[in-house]
Structure formats: structure tokens, C-alpha cells
N, C-alpha and C positions, 0 to 999 in steps of 0.2 A: 411582545412577540416571543413565543416559546421556542427554545432551541430543540431541534429534533436530532441533531448530530450527537452521537454517543461519545463518551470518554474512552480513552485507550485502556486503562486499568492494568497494564502490564507491570509486573514487579520490577522495581528499580534496584540499583546497587545499594541504596540506602535502606531498602526493605519496605519502602512505602509503595503505593500504587501510582502509576503515571497518571497525571491529570491533564495531559494534552488531549485535544480533540482527535477522534479517530478519523482516518481517511474516508472519503466517500466510498461506499460499497465495500468497506473493510471493517474489521473489528479492532484494529490497532492503528496507532499513529505511524507517521513515516519513519520514526526511529525504531519502532518495535515490530513492524509488520513482517520482516524477513522475506526470504525467497519463496516460502511456501504459500503465501497468501494469493488469492485469486486476482487481486489488483496487480501484484508484481508479475504474475504469470502472464496475464493479459497484456501488460505493458511490454514484456519481453517478446511475446509473439508479434505484437504490432511493430516493434523495432526490427525483428527479423524479416517481416514481410516488406517493410520499407527498404531495407538493405537489399533484398533480392530484386525489388522493382528498380532500384537505382542502378543495378548492374545488369538489368535486362534479363534476369532469370526468373521472374515471377509471372 
């Protein structure tokens, strides 16, 4: 079975490339994805929506 998930490839402090698997629908792993990635942005929006619904504001 072939792996279709890509590797992270972000530069590490050692100067090598990160060999961890990238997150689903993202180009980086969970350590290197940062706040700019679409995965993190979508997760933050979902969390805000749930918080508003919890307090009856959504």
C-alpha cells in the first residue's frame, strides 16, 4: 500500500529537513505548521463558533 501523505520538510534546528508526516490538508507537520496554515485557521474558527454557541451567541 503506497503512502499518499507527504512529509513536512521544514528546516530543523540541526539544519536537516523534518521527516515527520504532514498534517492532513496541510503542507507541514503539527510542530511546524504555525498559525498561518489553513488547517490552524479553520480549527480556530471552529473553536470560536463552538464557544459562541455554548454561550448562546451564535
